[in-house]
VEXVO-930211 format. One line per field, with one value per residue (C-alpha): z, y negated, x negated; residue number from 1; residue in one letter. Coordinates in pm, whole numbers. Example, Ala and Ser with C-alpha at 12.3 -4.5 7.8 and 13.67 -1.06 7.14 Angstrom:
// residues 2
Z = c(780, 714)
Y = c(450, 106)
X = c(-1230, -1367)
tido = c(1, 2)
marvex = c(A, S)
// end
This chain:
// residues 210
Z = c(14605, 14612, 14899, 14709, 14362, 14373, 14501, 14182, 13946, 14060, 13985, 13682, 13571, 13632, 13374, 13127, 13189, 13102, 12766, 12635, 12576, 12426, 12518, 12407, 12606, 12938, 12958, 13274, 13347, 13606, 13906, 14001, 13715, 13787, 14086, 13888, 13566, 13731, 13801, 13515, 13382, 13605, 13590, 13194, 13180, 12958, 13006, 13185, 13052, 13093, 12861, 13011, 12938, 13079, 13173, 12951, 13190, 13133, 13248, 13555, 13704, 13596, 13750, 13417, 13169, 12819, 12647, 12738, 12552, 12556, 12620, 12215, 12168, 12109, 12170, 12242, 12279, 12398, 12123, 12220, 12518, 12414, 12211, 12494, 12729, 12437, 12535, 12318, 12084, 12215, 12565, 12489, 12259, 12565, 12804, 12537, 12496, 12891, 12971, 12722, 12850, 13211, 13035, 12885, 13174, 13392, 13122, 13156, 13511, 13569, 13288, 13383, 13119, 13010, 12588, 12511, 12444, 12044, 12023, 11616, 11527, 11909, 12124, 12393, 12676, 12829, 13220, 13488, 13863, 13700, 13477, 13538, 13239, 13020, 12891, 12938, 12871, 12520, 12444, 12592, 12374, 12084, 12127, 12137, 11787, 11679, 11738, 11510, 11748, 11609, 11894, 12180, 12456, 12750, 13095, 13406, 13739, 13758, 13535, 13520, 13249, 13030, 13006, 12905, 12616, 12490, 12494, 12315, 12023, 12114, 12203, 11994, 12353, 12695, 12976, 13319, 13636, 13756, 13581, 13915, 13766, 14079, 14005, 14201, 14172, 14131, 14496, 14649, 14539, 14686, 15102, 15066, 14775, 14871, 14638, 14436, 14504, 14232, 14380, 14431, 14049, 13934, 14174, 13967, 13626, 13738, 13848, 13501, 13539, 13821)
Y = c(7398, 7378, 7373, 7567, 7626, 7276, 7111, 7321, 7180, 6829, 6850, 7029, 6729, 6492, 6647, 6672, 6349, 6218, 6483, 6276, 6578, 6512, 6852, 6918, 7255, 7388, 7759, 7936, 8269, 8426, 8485, 8270, 8027, 7868, 7636, 7543, 7518, 7337, 7055, 6985, 7031, 6732, 6532, 6517, 6533, 6812, 7147, 7440, 7838, 8126, 8342, 8691, 8975, 9291, 9431, 9781, 9931, 10201, 10550, 10618, 10243, 10074, 9753, 9770, 9617, 9760, 9535, 9333, 9323, 8996, 9084, 9021, 9312, 9089, 9320, 9216, 9507, 9506, 9748, 9747, 9874, 10107, 10290, 10266, 10446, 10687, 10598, 10790, 10615, 10813, 10677, 10295, 10314, 10505, 10194, 9940, 10055, 10092, 9742, 9562, 9680, 9563, 9226, 9202, 9295, 9028, 8723, 8868, 8866, 8503, 8351, 8470, 8373, 8059, 8079, 8075, 7745, 7650, 7674, 7619, 7306, 7216, 7136, 7407, 7403, 7768, 7764, 7997, 7964, 8062, 8331, 8553, 8835, 8650, 8994, 8891, 8551, 8626, 8815, 8509, 8305, 8485, 8530, 8176, 8153, 8416, 8186, 7919, 7674, 7415, 7364, 7565, 7481, 7671, 7477, 7649, 7506, 7770, 8013, 8134, 7985, 8265, 8363, 7979, 8027, 8352, 8150, 7895, 8132, 8214, 7849, 7527, 7373, 7498, 7230, 7362, 7182, 7382, 7644, 7773, 8030, 8221, 8364, 8686, 8613, 8349, 8348, 8267, 7907, 7855, 7760, 7918, 8195, 8377, 8582, 8413, 8572, 8681, 8406, 8164, 8177, 8174, 7883, 7686, 7758, 7662, 7310, 7236, 7228, 7040)
X = c(-5836, -5421, -5188, -4934, -4778, -4590, -4904, -5059, -4804, -4842, -5238, -5159, -4912, -5128, -5411, -5175, -5112, -5469, -5458, -5146, -5021, -4593, -4467, -4075, -4053, -4194, -4217, -4330, -4418, -4233, -4235, -4568, -4538, -4191, -4280, -4572, -4348, -4048, -4312, -4450, -4132, -3985, -4314, -4298, -3927, -3830, -3628, -3768, -3724, -3966, -4184, -4266, -4492, -4633, -4981, -5099, -5243, -5546, -5387, -5616, -5616, -5303, -5473, -5702, -5560, -5593, -5339, -4990, -4662, -4381, -4026, -3987, -4215, -4538, -4818, -5159, -5454, -5774, -5898, -6256, -6153, -5924, -6163, -6446, -6217, -6102, -5708, -5471, -5239, -4946, -4988, -5057, -4726, -4515, -4678, -4535, -4212, -4187, -4326, -4104, -3814, -3949, -4034, -3730, -3537, -3730, -3617, -3255, -3254, -3400, -3231, -2859, -2626, -2836, -2946, -3325, -3465, -3510, -3879, -3892, -4095, -4155, -4450, -4467, -4622, -4687, -4733, -4893, -5002, -5358, -5511, -5765, -5813, -5550, -5394, -5010, -5119, -5209, -4887, -4673, -4897, -4832, -4440, -4417, -4574, -4356, -4066, -4214, -4359, -4538, -4787, -4877, -5080, -5156, -5155, -5263, -5426, -5710, -5887, -6263, -6457, -6478, -6109, -6055, -6318, -6086, -5803, -5898, -5878, -5515, -5367, -5371, -5512, -5592, -5563, -5653, -5763, -6022, -6276, -6440, -6710, -6722, -6368, -6237, -5861, -5590, -5492, -5843, -5766, -5459, -5403, -5035, -4971, -4692, -4493, -4213, -3866, -3606, -3398, -3645, -3758, -3386, -3352, -3645, -3454, -3133, -3258, -3212, -2856, -2807)
tido = c(1, 2, 3, 4, 5, 6, 7, 8, 9, 10, 11, 12, 13, 14, 15, 16, 17, 18, 19, 20, 21, 22, 23, 24, 25, 26, 27, 28, 29, 30, 31, 32, 33, 34, 35, 36, 37, 38, 39, 40, 41, 42, 43, 44, 45, 46, 47, 48, 49, 50, 51, 52, 53, 54, 55, 56, 57, 58, 59, 60, 61, 62, 63, 64, 65, 66, 67, 68, 69, 70, 71, 72, 73, 74, 75, 76, 77, 78, 79, 80, 81, 82, 83, 84, 85, 86, 87, 88, 89, 90, 91, 92, 93, 94, 95, 96, 97, 98, 99, 100, 101, 102, 103, 104, 105, 106, 107, 108, 109, 110, 111, 112, 113, 114, 115, 116, 117, 118, 119, 120, 121, 122, 123, 124, 125, 126, 127, 128, 129, 130, 131, 132, 133, 134, 135, 136, 137, 138, 139, 140, 141, 142, 143, 144, 145, 146, 147, 148, 149, 150, 151, 152, 153, 154, 155, 156, 157, 158, 159, 160, 161, 162, 163, 164, 165, 166, 167, 168, 169, 170, 171, 172, 173, 174, 175, 176, 177, 178, 179, 180, 181, 182, 183, 184, 185, 186, 187, 188, 189, 190, 191, 192, 193, 194, 195, 196, 197, 198, 199, 200, 201, 202, 203, 204, 205, 206, 207, 208, 209, 210)
marvex = c(M, F, E, D, R, I, D, A, G, R, Q, L, A, D, V, I, D, D, H, D, T, E, A, D, V, V, L, A, I, P, R, G, G, L, P, V, G, R, A, V, A, D, R, L, G, V, P, L, D, I, V, S, A, R, K, L, G, A, P, W, N, P, E, V, A, V, G, A, V, A, S, D, G, T, V, W, L, N, E, S, L, I, G, E, L, E, I, E, D, A, Y, I, Q, E, Q, I, E, H, E, R, E, A, A, R, A, N, V, E, R, Y, R, G, D, R, P, P, L, E, L, R, G, K, T, V, L, V, V, D, D, G, V, A, T, G, A, T, T, I, A, C, I, R, Q, V, R, N, A, A, A, E, C, V, V, L, A, V, P, V, A, P, P, E, T, V, E, R, L, H, A, E, A, D, E, V, I, C, V, E, T, P, P, H, F, Q, A, V, G, Q, F, Y, E, R, F, E, Q, V, S, D, E, Q, A, M, A, Y, L, A, N, D, E, S)
// end
């Protein structure tokens, strides 16, 4: 479906053009969202920055997302799943503190000395290389809303239909190139899906300064 993240970003930019979305800022979710976001930001001629969140994993299986926390402390919790799994509040609070610091460290590492972009009153495009469950995506969208953005648009190359439906309740608009019904992982829709290194992530952001 996509050759790599740059190709996905270009295809996503084509779809964004079709929606006539006038974005002021693109915020990529690191690290995989940065090459996609770079392609989109360059096409739209707007600045690129990052928004970061971390998944809150279940005690016995960290891959099971019971919530997420953004770098500013914005939290989304899957209350029904937490109740079903009988996870204690103390564990959740401990995870929130730990993962918030990790998300904040990511932002500081990739952004460096650059100040964050002003989002108040802006139309903000939140971009990633794809969405599976949407936990961290929801936390990122809520952080952008807390920064007083006027309009928050989620734009991704691929996501399952049920996740897209859930995210419509969080974002003002959801733009997705493909919504395949048989979805296991984001990487299955890419020919090349290598991990983005810290150095590459910082280089994508630094392009705004060149």
